[in-house]
SERO-4910 file (N, C-alpha, C, O; in steps of 0.05 Angstrom, whole numbers):
BEGIN
 pado doro    nc1    nc2    nc3   cac1   cac2   cac3    cc1    cc2    cc3    oc1    oc2    oc3
  Met    A   -915   1951    581   -921   1937    605   -936   1910    598   -954   1909    582
  Thr    A   -928   1889    613   -943   1865    610   -958   1856    634   -946   1854    655
  Asn    A   -983   1850    632   -999   1841    653   -999   1811    653  -1013   1799    637
  Trp    A   -982   1798    670   -979   1769    669  -1002   1753    679  -1004   1729    673
  Thr    A  -1021   1766    694  -1044   1753    705  -1070   1761    691  -1091   1753    700
  Tyr    A  -1071   1776    669  -1094   1784    656  -1113   1761    649  -1105   1743    635
  Gly    A  -1137   1761    660  -1155   1741    656  -1151   1715    672  -1166   1696    669
  Asp    A  -1132   1715    686  -1125   1690    701  -1108   1698    726  -1088   1712    723
  Arg    A  -1114   1689    750  -1099   1697    775  -1078   1679    781  -1070   1677    804
  Ser    A  -1065   1665    762  -1042   1649    764  -1020   1657    745  -1026   1668    723
  Arg    A   -996   1650    752   -974   1657    735   -950   1638    740   -948   1626    761
  Val    A   -932   1637    723   -908   1620    727   -886   1638    740   -883   1661    732
  Met    A   -871   1628    759   -849   1642    771   -824   1624    765   -824   1600    768
  Arg    A   -805   1638    758   -778   1624    752   -758   1629    775   -754   1653    782
  Val    A   -747   1609    785   -729   1611    809   -703   1599    802   -702   1575    800
  Pro    A   -681   1615    797   -655   1603    793   -642   1593    816   -646   1603    838
  Phe    A   -624   1571    813   -609   1560    835   -587   1545    824   -588   1537    801
  Gly    A   -566   1540    839   -541   1526    831   -533   1503    849   -538   1504    873
  Val    A   -520   1484    837   -510   1460    852   -481   1457    844   -473   1467    823
  Ala    A   -467   1443    860   -440   1437    855   -433   1419    831   -448   1399    825
  Tyr    A   -413   1425    817   -407   1408    794   -403   1379    804   -392   1375    825
  Gly    A   -412   1360    788   -410   1332    796   -435   1322    808   -437   1298    813
  Ser    A   -455   1339    814   -479   1332    825   -496   1317    804   -496   1322    780
  Asp    A   -510   1296    816   -529   1281    796   -550   1297    788   -566   1305    805
  Lys    A   -552   1303    761   -574   1319    751   -601   1309    755   -619   1324    760
  Asn    A   -604   1283    755   -631   1272    759   -639   1275    789   -663   1281    794
  Gln    A   -621   1273    808   -627   1278    835   -635   1306    840   -654   1312    854
  Val    A   -619   1325    826   -627   1352    828   -655   1357    819   -670   1371    833
  Arg    A   -663   1346    796   -689   1348    786   -711   1338    806   -731   1351    810
  Glu    A   -706   1314    817   -723   1302    837   -728   1319    861   -750   1321    872
  Ala    A   -704   1333    870   -706   1350    894   -722   1375    887   -738   1384    903
  Ala    A   -718   1386    863   -733   1409    853   -763   1404    853   -779   1421    862
  Leu    A   -771   1380    840   -799   1372    840   -809   1369    867   -831   1380    873
  Ala    A   -795   1355    886   -805   1352    913   -810   1379    928   -829   1383    942
  Ala    A   -790   1396    922   -792   1424    933   -817   1437    925   -832   1448    941
  Ala    A   -822   1436    898   -845   1452    889   -872   1437    900   -892   1451    905
  His    A   -871   1412    905   -897   1398    915   -901   1408    945   -924   1408    954
  Ser    A   -880   1415    959   -882   1421    986   -890   1451    994   -895   1458   1017
  Val    A   -889   1468    973   -896   1497    978   -927   1500    974   -938   1495    952
  Lys    A   -939   1510    995   -967   1516    995   -974   1539    974   -960   1559    975
  Gly    A   -992   1536    957  -1000   1555    939   -988   1551    911   -996   1565    893
  Val    A   -969   1530    907   -961   1524    881   -980   1506    868   -989   1486    880
  Ile    A   -988   1512    842  -1006   1497    828   -990   1476    811   -971   1482    796
  Ile    A  -1000   1450    814   -986   1429    797  -1008   1411    787  -1021   1397    803
  Asp    A  -1013   1412    761  -1031   1396    746  -1022   1394    718  -1001   1404    711
  Glu    A  -1039   1383    700  -1031   1378    672  -1029   1406    657  -1013   1407    638
  Gln    A  -1042   1426    665  -1040   1453    651  -1018   1469    664  -1009   1488    652
  His    A  -1009   1463    688   -989   1475    702   -967   1458    713   -965   1454    737
  Pro    A   -952   1447    695   -930   1429    704   -906   1444    717   -900   1467    709
  Val    A   -893   1433    735   -868   1443    745   -845   1437    724   -842   1415    715
  Ala    A   -830   1458    718   -809   1455    698   -782   1460    712   -778   1479    727
  Val    A   -762   1441    705   -736   1442    716   -716   1442    692   -715   1424    676
  Phe    A   -701   1464    691   -680   1466    668   -653   1471    677   -648   1488    694
  Leu    A   -634   1456    664   -606   1463    667   -600   1486    648   -599   1483    623
  Lys    A   -596   1509    661   -593   1533    644   -564   1538    631   -561   1545    608
  Arg    A   -544   1533    649   -517   1538    641   -496   1525    657   -503   1517    680
  Phe    A   -472   1524    648   -449   1517    665   -438   1541    676   -424   1556    662
  Gly    A   -442   1547    701   -433   1571    715   -403   1569    720   -390   1550    713
  Asp    A   -394   1591    734   -365   1593    742   -361   1572    764   -340   1558    764
  Ser    A   -379   1570    782   -374   1551    806   -397   1532    809   -398   1517    829
  Ser    A   -414   1531    792   -439   1514    795   -453   1505    770   -448   1517    749
  Leu    A   -467   1485    770   -488   1478    749   -511   1496    756   -522   1495    778
  Asp    A   -520   1512    736   -542   1532    743   -567   1522    731   -570   1519    707
  Phe    A   -586   1517    749   -614   1508    742   -633   1529    747   -626   1549    759
  Glu    A   -657   1525    737   -680   1542    741   -705   1525    745   -709   1505    731
  Ile    A   -720   1531    763   -747   1516    768   -768   1537    762   -767   1560    770
  Gly    A   -789   1527    746   -811   1544    740   -835   1532    753   -840   1508    750
  Val    A   -848   1548    768   -872   1538    783   -896   1557    780   -892   1582    780
  Trp    A   -919   1546    777   -943   1562    774   -954   1568    802   -955   1550    819
  Val    A   -962   1592    805   -972   1601    833  -1001   1612    827  -1007   1622    805
  Gly    A  -1017   1609    848  -1044   1619    846  -1047   1647    860  -1027   1659    868
  Ala    A  -1069   1655    863  -1076   1681    874  -1064   1689    901  -1056   1712    905
  Glu    A  -1062   1667    919  -1049   1669    944  -1021   1681    942  -1014   1699    957
  Leu    A  -1005   1670    924   -977   1676    921   -970   1697    899   -949   1711    900
  Val    A   -987   1699    879   -979   1716    857   -974   1746    865   -959   1759    851
  Thr    A   -986   1756    885   -982   1784    891   -959   1786    911   -953   1809    919
  Lys    A   -945   1765    918   -923   1765    936   -898   1750    923   -889   1729    933
  Pro    A   -887   1762    901   -866   1746    888   -841   1743    906   -829   1722    905
  Ala    A   -832   1763    922   -808   1759    937   -812   1736    958   -793   1720    963
  Arg    A   -836   1735    971   -841   1716    991   -843   1689    976   -832   1669    986
  Thr    A   -855   1688    953   -857   1661    939   -831   1652    933   -824   1629    940
  Ile    A   -814   1667    920   -787   1659    913   -772   1648    937   -760   1627    935
  Ser    A   -774   1663    961   -763   1653    985   -773   1626    994   -758   1608   1002
  Arg    A   -798   1623    992   -810   1596   1001   -800   1574    981   -795   1552    990
  Val    A   -798   1579    957   -786   1558    937   -759   1554    942   -750   1531    940
  Leu    A   -742   1575    948   -714   1570    953   -709   1556    979   -691   1539    982
  Trp    A   -726   1563    999   -726   1549   1025   -730   1518   1024   -715   1501   1034
  Ala    A   -752   1513   1008   -758   1485   1003   -735   1471    987   -727   1449    993
  Leu    A   -725   1485    966   -702   1474    950   -678   1467    967   -667   1446    964
  Glu    A   -670   1486    985   -647   1480   1003   -652   1455   1020   -634   1438   1023
  Glu    A   -677   1452   1031   -683   1429   1048   -680   1404   1031   -667   1385   1040
  Glu    A   -692   1404   1008   -692   1379    991   -664   1371    980   -656   1348    979
  Leu    A   -648   1393    974   -620   1387    964   -603   1376    988   -588   1357    986
  Thr    A   -607   1389   1011   -591   1380   1034   -600   1350   1042   -583   1333   1049
  Lys    A   -624   1345   1040   -634   1317   1047   -621   1297   1029   -615   1274   1037
  Arg    A   -616   1303   1005   -603   1286    986   -575   1288    984   -563   1274    967
  Gly    A   -562   1304   1000   -532   1307   1000   -522   1322    976   -499   1318    969
  Ile    A   -538   1339    964   -529   1355    941   -518   1382    950   -533   1397    962
  Glu    A   -493   1388    945   -483   1412    954   -488   1438    937   -487   1438    913
  Ile    A   -494   1459    953   -497   1484    941   -470   1498    944   -462   1503    966
  Pro    A   -456   1505    921   -429   1511    925   -424   1540    931   -441   1557    925
  Asn    A   -403   1546    943   -392   1573    946   -375   1581    921   -363   1563    909
  Pro    A   -373   1605    913   -355   1612    890   -326   1603    898   -317   1606    921
  Gln    A   -312   1591    879   -284   1582    884   -267   1592    861   -276   1594    838
  Arg    A   -242   1599    867   -223   1606    848   -197   1592    852   -188   1589    875
  Asp    A   -184   1584    832   -157   1571    835   -137   1592    827   -139   1606    806
  Leu    A   -116   1594    844    -94   1614    838    -69   1599    829    -58   1583    845
  Asn    A    -61   1604    804    -37   1592    793    -16   1612    789    -18   1632    774
  Ile    A      6   1608    804     30   1627    802     50   1616    782     64   1596    788
  Arg    A     52   1627    759     70   1617    738    100   1620    744    117   1602    740
  Ser    A    107   1644    754    133   1650    762    132   1674    782    115   1692    781
  Ala    A    152   1672    799    154   1693    818    178   1711    814    200   1703    820
  Pro    A    176   1736    805    199   1753    799    217   1757    824    241   1762    820
  Val    A    207   1756    849    220   1761    875    220   1737    889    200   1722    888
  Ser    A    243   1731    902    244   1706    918    227   1712    944    228   1735    954
  Leu    A    212   1694    953    195   1698    976    209   1683   1000    220   1661    997
  Arg    A    209   1695   1024    219   1684   1047    196   1682   1068    183   1702   1074
  Ile    A    193   1658   1079    171   1654   1099    184   1648   1124    201   1630   1126
  Glu    A    177   1664   1146    188   1660   1172    166   1653   1192    143   1662   1189
  Arg    A    172   1636   1211    152   1628   1231    149   1654   1250    168   1669   1254
  Ala    A    125   1657   1261    119   1681   1277    137   1681   1302    144   1702   1313
  Asp    A    143   1657   1313    161   1654   1337    191   1654   1332    207   1650   1350
  Ala    A    198   1658   1306    225   1659   1299    241   1681   1312    230   1703   1314
  Gly    A    265   1677   1322    281   1697   1334    277   1700   1365    292   1714   1378
  Gln    A    256   1687   1376    251   1688   1406    267   1667   1419    272   1645   1408
  Gln    A    275   1675   1441    293   1657   1458    274   1637   1472    252   1643   1481
  Pro    A    284   1612   1473    267   1592   1486    264   1598   1518    283   1609   1530
  Ala    A    242   1592   1529    236   1598   1558    256   1583   1574    262   1559   1569
  Gln    A    266   1597   1596    286   1585   1614    271   1571   1637    251   1582   1646
  Pro    A    280   1548   1645    265   1533   1667    271   1546   1692    262   1538   1713
***
C-alpha cells in the first residue's frame, strides 16, 4: 500500500483526455493550463507545476494527460476532483474550437462475393390517382 499524502496533504492527480487528430498541440497545452488554473483547490506554484503530456497516438485521438497538484480540500475526493478538471478542460477546449473526438472506424470492402441489390422503400407502389 502506498500512502500518497504521508507527511503532506497534497498530491498530484493525473487526468487523461483526448483531442482530435490535427489539433494544435500548443493550443491543447494552453487550454489544459487554463483549465487547471480555473479549478478551485488546485495548487500551482514552483514546487507544484501543472504538467501536460502527449501520452500516445490513440485509435481516434491524440491522448494527453494533465497532472495537477491538489490540496487537502480535494485530495479526499478524487472522483469529484477529476470531474472538475474534466469539466474545465471541456470548457477550455470548446472555447478554442478544439474537438473532442468520437471513436471512428473506416469500413473498406475489398470484394463482395454476392451481388447486392438496393431497392427504394416505395418501389412497386402504384402512383396515387388524382
